[in-house]
C-alpha positions as CSV (number, residue, x, y, z in Angstrom):
1,X,139.6,118.1,115.0
2,X,137.9,119.4,111.9
3,X,134.1,119.7,111.8
4,X,133.8,117.1,109.1
5,X,135.9,114.6,111.0
6,X,133.9,115.2,114.2
7,X,130.6,114.6,112.3
8,X,132.0,111.2,111.2
9,X,133.1,110.4,114.7
10,X,129.8,111.4,116.2
11,X,128.0,109.2,113.7
12,X,130.2,106.2,114.5
13,X,129.6,106.7,118.2
14,X,125.8,107.1,117.5
15,X,125.8,103.7,115.6
16,X,127.8,102.1,118.4
17,X,125.3,103.5,120.9
18,X,122.4,102.1,118.9
19,X,124.0,98.6,118.8
20,X,124.8,98.8,122.5
21,X,121.2,99.7,123.5
22,X,119.8,96.9,121.3
23,X,122.3,94.1,122.1
24,X,123.4,94.8,125.7
25,X,120.7,96.9,127.3
26,X,118.0,94.9,125.4
27,X,116.1,98.2,124.7
28,X,113.5,98.0,122.0
29,X,114.8,99.0,118.5
30,X,112.2,101.8,118.2
31,X,113.5,103.6,121.4
32,X,117.1,102.8,120.6
33,X,116.9,104.4,117.1
34,X,115.3,107.5,118.6
35,X,118.0,107.8,121.3
36,X,120.8,107.3,118.7
37,X,119.2,110.0,116.5
38,X,119.0,112.4,119.4
39,X,122.7,111.8,120.3
40,X,123.9,112.4,116.7
41,X,121.7,115.5,116.4
42,X,123.1,117.0,119.6
43,X,126.7,115.9,118.9
44,X,126.6,117.5,115.5
45,X,125.6,120.9,116.9
46,X,121.9,120.9,116.1
47,X,119.7,122.9,118.6
48,X,117.2,121.0,120.7
49,X,114.3,122.7,118.9
50,X,115.7,121.8,115.5
51,X,116.1,118.2,116.6
52,X,112.5,118.0,117.7
53,X,111.4,119.4,114.3
54,X,113.6,116.9,112.5
55,X,112.1,114.0,114.5
56,X,108.6,115.1,113.5
57,X,109.5,115.6,109.9
58,X,111.4,112.3,109.7
59,X,108.6,110.3,111.4
60,X,105.9,111.9,109.3
61,X,107.5,111.7,105.9
62,X,108.3,108.0,106.4
63,X,105.1,106.8,108.0
64,X,102.9,108.8,105.5
65,X,103.7,106.0,103.0
66,X,104.8,103.0,105.1
67,X,101.9,102.9,107.6
68,X,99.3,102.7,104.8
69,X,101.2,100.0,102.8
70,X,102.3,97.8,105.7
71,X,98.8,98.0,107.3
72,X,97.1,96.9,104.1
73,X,99.6,94.2,103.4
74,X,99.2,92.8,106.9
75,X,95.4,92.6,106.5
76,X,95.9,90.8,103.2
77,X,98.4,88.3,104.7
78,X,96.3,87.5,107.7
79,X,93.2,86.7,105.7
80,X,95.3,84.6,103.4
81,X,96.5,82.7,106.5
82,X,93.1,82.2,108.1
83,X,91.5,81.0,104.8
84,X,94.1,78.3,104.3
85,X,95.5,80.0,101.1
86,X,99.1,79.2,102.0
87,X,98.4,75.5,102.4
88,X,96.5,75.5,99.1
89,X,99.6,76.9,97.3
90,X,101.9,74.3,98.9
91,X,99.6,71.3,98.2
92,X,98.9,72.3,94.6
93,X,102.5,73.0,93.7
94,X,103.6,69.7,95.3
95,X,101.0,67.9,93.4
96,X,102.0,69.5,90.1
97,X,105.8,69.1,90.6
98,X,105.5,65.6,91.9
99,X,106.8,64.2,95.2
100,X,110.3,63.7,93.8
101,X,110.5,67.5,93.0
102,X,108.7,68.5,96.2
103,X,111.7,70.7,97.4
104,X,111.2,72.8,94.3
105,X,107.5,73.1,94.9
106,X,108.2,74.1,98.6
107,X,110.8,76.7,97.5
108,X,108.3,78.4,95.1
109,X,105.5,78.1,97.7
110,X,107.7,80.0,100.2
111,X,108.5,82.5,97.6
112,X,104.9,83.3,97.0
113,X,103.5,83.0,100.5
114,X,106.0,85.3,102.1
115,X,105.1,88.2,99.8
116,X,101.9,88.9,101.9
117,X,102.5,86.8,105.0
118,X,105.3,87.4,107.6
119,X,108.0,84.7,107.6
120,X,107.5,83.4,111.1
121,X,103.7,83.1,110.5
122,X,104.2,81.4,107.2
123,X,106.6,78.9,108.7
124,X,104.1,78.0,111.4
125,X,101.4,77.4,108.8
126,X,103.5,75.3,106.4
127,X,105.8,73.3,108.7
128,X,103.3,70.5,109.1
129,X,103.7,69.8,105.3
130,X,107.4,69.5,105.8
131,X,106.9,67.1,108.7
132,X,104.5,65.0,106.7
133,X,106.8,64.7,103.6
134,X,109.8,63.9,105.8
135,X,108.0,61.2,107.7
136,X,106.6,59.7,104.6
137,X,109.8,59.5,102.6
138,X,112.2,59.0,105.6
139,X,114.4,61.8,104.4
140,X,115.9,64.5,106.5
141,X,113.7,67.4,107.4
142,X,116.3,69.7,105.8
143,X,115.6,68.2,102.4
144,X,112.2,69.8,102.4
145,X,112.7,72.5,105.1
146,X,115.6,74.4,103.6
147,X,113.9,75.0,100.2
148,X,110.8,76.2,102.1
149,X,112.9,78.5,104.3
150,X,114.8,79.8,101.4
151,X,111.6,80.8,99.5
152,X,110.2,82.4,102.6
153,X,113.5,84.3,103.4
154,X,114.0,85.6,99.9
155,X,110.7,87.4,99.5
156,X,110.7,88.4,103.1
157,X,113.8,90.5,102.4
158,X,113.6,91.1,98.6
159,X,110.1,91.6,97.3
160,X,107.6,94.3,98.4
161,X,105.0,94.6,99.9
162,X,106.8,92.8,102.7
163,X,107.8,95.4,105.3
164,X,111.6,95.2,104.9
165,X,112.1,96.0,101.2
166,X,109.0,98.3,101.4
167,X,110.8,100.3,104.2
168,X,114.0,100.5,102.3
169,X,112.2,101.7,99.2
170,X,110.4,104.4,101.1
171,X,113.5,105.7,102.9
172,X,115.5,105.8,99.6
173,X,112.5,107.2,97.7
174,X,112.9,104.4,95.2
175,X,110.1,103.4,92.8
176,X,108.5,100.3,94.1
177,X,108.2,98.7,90.6
178,X,112.0,98.7,90.2
179,X,112.5,97.2,93.7
180,X,110.0,94.4,92.9
181,X,111.6,93.7,89.5
182,X,115.2,93.6,90.8
183,X,114.0,91.7,94.0
184,X,112.5,89.0,91.8
185,X,115.5,88.9,89.4
186,X,117.9,88.5,92.3
187,X,115.5,86.5,94.5
188,X,114.6,83.6,92.2
189,X,118.2,82.4,91.5
190,X,119.0,83.0,95.2
191,X,116.1,80.8,96.2
192,X,117.1,78.0,93.8
193,X,120.7,78.0,95.0
194,X,119.9,78.3,98.7
195,X,116.8,76.1,98.6
196,X,116.6,73.0,96.5
197,X,120.4,72.9,95.6
198,X,121.8,73.6,99.0
199,X,119.0,71.7,100.7
200,X,119.8,68.5,98.8
201,X,123.5,68.9,99.8
202,X,123.0,69.7,103.5
203,X,120.3,67.0,104.0
204,X,122.9,64.4,103.2
205,X,125.2,65.8,105.9
206,X,122.6,66.3,108.6
207,X,119.7,63.9,109.1
208,X,116.8,65.3,111.1
209,X,113.6,63.5,112.1
210,X,110.5,65.3,113.3
211,X,111.3,66.5,116.8
212,X,109.5,64.6,119.6
213,X,108.2,67.9,121.1
214,X,106.5,68.7,117.8
215,X,104.5,65.4,117.8
216,X,101.4,66.7,119.5
217,X,98.3,64.6,120.5
218,X,96.7,65.4,117.2
219,X,98.8,64.2,114.3
220,X,101.0,67.1,113.4
221,X,101.5,65.8,109.9
222,X,97.8,66.2,109.1
223,X,96.9,69.2,107.0
224,X,93.5,70.7,106.2
225,X,91.3,68.8,103.9
226,X,91.9,69.9,100.3
227,X,88.2,70.5,99.7
228,X,88.1,73.1,102.5
229,X,90.8,75.3,101.0
230,X,90.3,78.1,98.5
231,X,91.4,77.5,94.9
232,X,95.0,77.8,93.8
233,X,94.2,80.1,90.9
234,X,92.4,82.5,93.3
235,X,95.2,82.7,95.8
236,X,97.9,83.0,93.1
237,X,95.9,85.8,91.4
238,X,95.4,87.7,94.6
239,X,99.1,87.7,95.3
240,X,99.9,88.8,91.8
241,X,97.4,91.6,91.6
242,X,99.3,94.3,93.5
243,X,102.7,93.2,92.0
244,X,101.4,93.4,88.4
245,X,99.6,96.8,89.0
246,X,102.7,98.4,90.5
247,X,105.0,97.0,87.9
248,X,102.7,98.1,85.1
249,X,102.7,101.6,86.6
250,X,106.5,101.6,86.6
251,X,106.8,100.4,83.0
252,X,104.2,102.9,81.8
253,X,106.0,105.7,83.6
254,X,109.3,104.7,82.0
255,X,107.7,104.7,78.5
256,X,105.5,107.8,78.6
257,X,107.1,109.8,81.5
258,X,105.9,110.3,85.1
259,X,104.4,113.7,84.3
260,X,102.5,112.7,81.2
261,X,99.0,114.2,80.7
262,X,97.9,111.1,78.7
263,X,94.6,109.9,80.2
264,X,95.6,106.2,80.0
265,X,98.9,106.9,81.8
266,X,97.2,108.9,84.5
267,X,94.7,106.0,85.2
268,X,97.6,103.5,85.3
269,X,99.6,105.7,87.6
270,X,96.6,106.0,89.9
271,X,95.6,102.3,89.9
272,X,99.3,101.2,90.0
273,X,100.2,103.3,93.1
274,X,100.9,101.0,96.0
275,X,98.1,102.5,98.0
276,X,95.4,101.9,95.4
277,X,96.9,98.5,94.2
278,X,96.8,97.2,97.8
279,X,93.3,98.7,98.6
280,X,92.0,96.9,95.5
281,X,93.7,93.6,96.6
282,X,92.5,93.9,100.2
283,X,88.9,94.6,99.3
284,X,88.9,91.6,96.9
285,X,90.5,89.4,99.6
286,X,87.8,90.5,102.1
287,X,85.1,89.4,99.7
288,X,86.6,86.4,98.0
289,X,88.4,84.8,101.0
290,X,86.1,86.2,103.6
291,X,82.3,86.8,103.2
292,X,82.1,84.7,100.0
293,X,83.5,81.7,102.0
294,X,81.1,82.0,104.9
295,X,82.8,84.5,107.2
296,X,80.6,87.2,108.6
297,X,81.5,90.8,108.1
298,X,82.3,91.1,111.9
299,X,84.7,88.1,111.6
300,X,86.5,89.6,108.6
301,X,86.8,92.8,110.5
302,X,88.3,91.0,113.5
303,X,90.8,89.3,111.3
304,X,91.8,92.6,109.8
305,X,92.1,94.2,113.2
306,X,94.2,91.3,114.6
307,X,96.6,91.7,111.6
308,X,97.5,95.3,112.6
309,X,99.0,94.2,116.0
310,X,102.4,92.8,114.6
311,X,102.3,95.4,111.9
312,X,102.3,98.2,114.4
313,X,105.7,97.3,115.7
314,X,107.2,97.3,112.3
315,X,105.6,100.6,111.5
316,X,107.1,102.2,114.6
317,X,110.6,100.9,113.9
318,X,110.3,102.1,110.3
319,X,109.3,105.6,111.6
320,X,112.3,105.7,113.9
321,X,114.5,104.7,111.0
322,X,113.0,107.7,109.1
323,X,114.0,109.9,112.0
324,X,117.5,108.5,112.0
325,X,117.8,109.2,108.2
326,X,116.5,112.8,108.6
327,X,118.9,113.6,111.4
328,X,121.8,112.4,109.3
329,X,120.7,114.6,106.4
330,X,120.0,117.8,108.4
331,X,123.1,117.5,110.6
332,X,125.3,117.5,107.6
333,X,126.6,114.0,108.2
334,X,125.2,112.9,104.9
335,X,127.2,115.4,102.9
336,X,130.4,114.3,104.6
337,X,129.7,110.5,104.2
338,X,128.7,111.1,100.6
339,X,131.9,112.9,99.8
340,X,133.9,110.1,101.5
341,X,132.2,107.4,99.4
342,X,132.7,109.3,96.2
343,X,136.3,110.0,97.2
344,X,137.0,106.3,97.9
345,X,135.5,105.4,94.5
346,X,133.2,102.8,96.2
347,X,130.1,101.9,94.1
348,X,126.9,102.8,96.0
349,X,125.7,99.2,95.6
350,X,128.8,97.9,97.3
351,X,128.7,100.5,100.1
352,X,125.0,99.7,100.8
353,X,125.8,96.0,101.1
354,X,128.8,96.4,103.3
355,X,127.2,98.9,105.7
356,X,124.1,96.8,106.1
357,X,126.0,93.6,106.5
358,X,128.0,95.1,109.4
359,X,124.8,96.1,111.2
360,X,123.1,92.8,110.5
361,X,126.0,90.7,112.0
362,X,126.4,93.0,115.0
363,X,122.8,93.1,116.2
364,X,120.9,90.3,114.4
365,X,117.6,91.8,113.4
366,X,117.2,92.0,109.6
367,X,114.6,94.8,110.0
368,X,116.9,97.0,112.1
369,X,119.7,96.3,109.7
370,X,117.6,97.4,106.7
371,X,116.3,100.5,108.5
372,X,119.8,101.5,109.6
373,X,121.4,100.7,106.2
374,X,118.8,102.7,104.4
375,X,119.2,105.5,106.9
376,X,122.9,105.7,106.3
377,X,122.6,105.4,102.5
378,X,119.8,108.0,102.0
379,X,121.9,111.1,102.8
380,X,124.7,109.7,100.6
381,X,122.3,109.4,97.7
382,X,121.1,113.0,98.4
383,X,124.4,114.4,97.2
384,X,125.0,111.6,94.6
385,X,121.7,111.5,92.7
386,X,121.1,108.2,90.9
387,X,118.3,107.0,88.6
388,X,115.3,105.1,89.8
389,X,116.6,101.7,88.5
390,X,119.8,102.3,90.4
391,X,117.9,103.1,93.5
392,X,116.1,99.8,93.1
393,X,119.5,98.0,92.9
394,X,120.7,99.8,96.0
395,X,117.5,98.7,97.8
396,X,118.2,95.1,97.0
397,X,121.8,95.4,98.0
398,X,120.7,96.6,101.4
399,X,118.2,93.7,101.6
400,X,121.0,91.3,100.7
401,X,123.3,92.7,103.4
402,X,120.5,92.4,106.0
403,X,120.0,88.7,105.1
404,X,123.6,87.2,105.2
405,X,125.2,85.6,108.3
406,X,122.1,85.1,110.5
407,X,123.5,83.7,113.7
408,X,122.7,83.4,117.5
409,X,121.7,87.0,117.9
410,X,118.9,86.6,115.3
411,X,115.4,85.5,116.5
412,X,114.9,83.7,113.2
413,X,117.9,81.5,114.0
414,X,116.2,80.2,117.1
415,X,112.8,79.9,115.5
416,X,114.2,77.5,112.9
417,X,116.4,75.8,115.5
418,X,113.3,75.0,117.5
419,X,111.0,73.8,114.7
420,X,113.7,71.6,113.2
421,X,115.0,70.3,116.5
422,X,118.6,71.2,115.7
423,X,121.7,71.9,117.8
424,X,123.3,75.3,117.6
425,X,126.0,73.9,115.4
426,X,123.6,72.2,113.0
427,X,121.6,75.5,112.7
428,X,124.8,77.4,111.8
429,X,125.6,74.8,109.2
430,X,122.2,74.9,107.6
431,X,120.2,78.0,108.3
432,X,123.1,80.4,108.5
433,X,124.7,79.1,105.4
434,X,121.4,79.2,103.6
435,X,120.8,82.9,104.6
436,X,124.4,83.8,103.5
437,X,123.8,82.1,100.1
438,X,120.6,84.1,99.6
439,X,122.2,87.4,100.5
440,X,125.5,86.7,98.7
441,X,123.7,85.7,95.5
442,X,121.3,88.7,95.7
443,X,124.3,91.1,96.0
444,X,126.3,89.5,93.2
445,X,123.3,89.7,90.8
446,X,122.4,93.4,91.6
447,X,126.1,94.4,91.4
448,X,126.4,92.7,88.0
449,X,123.4,94.5,86.8
450,X,124.7,97.8,88.2
451,X,127.8,97.5,86.0
452,X,125.6,98.0,82.9
453,X,123.9,101.1,84.2
């Protein structure tokens, strides 16, 4: 067996080992990724000392960016949750759109809320509004729930600074502005098709009332008094600040060049860097949603500290993904895989989607699928350099592959199943199809864009 063929075989066995450890052994994804990386390193002929050095380099280079951004984003999202900002967005949009177009309002609410807030947390916050609307109108929960879920799922996977696309961007070394731009361009049509459009269709096929076990002693349909919530303009502005700053930095860099000595360009590049953009946003959030609204500094600090607990898990998995990527590059596997992709004539956007979809379907977790997909694509891109806009498209192709075909091995599947009181079959017909529409639409859009680059 030739060395090149053995490297491919070793990589396939390493990925199979990763899936086995996660799916059968139920080992944590962080540990599983490290073990798979060790196996591929040893099988490819790297020395033990070299492998340890690669692990340190891969973890450090990835977390140097991700730890800061995910940590700041988690703090922002938690204070938004505690202050009632998510409810304010939903109630205001429903009021402006009108009750007849409430599904559209919920879709855009989910799209905005899931940028700073984790999907499962956002669903817990907003589900009472869905219950209230469904009870009032006697329509199926899915009529309102699917649009909300679609909005949450789209930005959860497509638009930084949510951890998934942020991780992919960091591992591919893609400019965050392009990822945000293409994430929005692909995400909004995906949300519309999978949300209000599909929700209207599936709600006529499956009628769901509020589950009995969700009817608590206090009326579950009751939401916070509107007067107690922060203003819509304030919440909307806080969410937009980091996105606008990062995008402005990308546009300025494309016009004047990244290495420009122009003073204005340097200021924009500094303020528009994800670190600075998120620090500005978090500090404003601490003041405007925290101390200015009556929270003590100690309470704001407690909220920020609590936000880092779930973020820590994501940061570690991301770091292990960086190790996986670095091992593939240093072992020579990346060169072989890159040459195979080029020889097959497969567009990188397509390769990214197919690889990530396989991992997603096999083990369920969108985060692990993104990390693994990015880890496999990064070494391929090393020997097939592409422009920053193309890297942005590849990042969204990976996000799309990590979204499709959510089924029984995905924790999100059972979260939705429980909140909506569905059978497994009903969840497959609603949630799984919705996720597939999102991922499929996202991929079609970025692939179409890639044809013109």
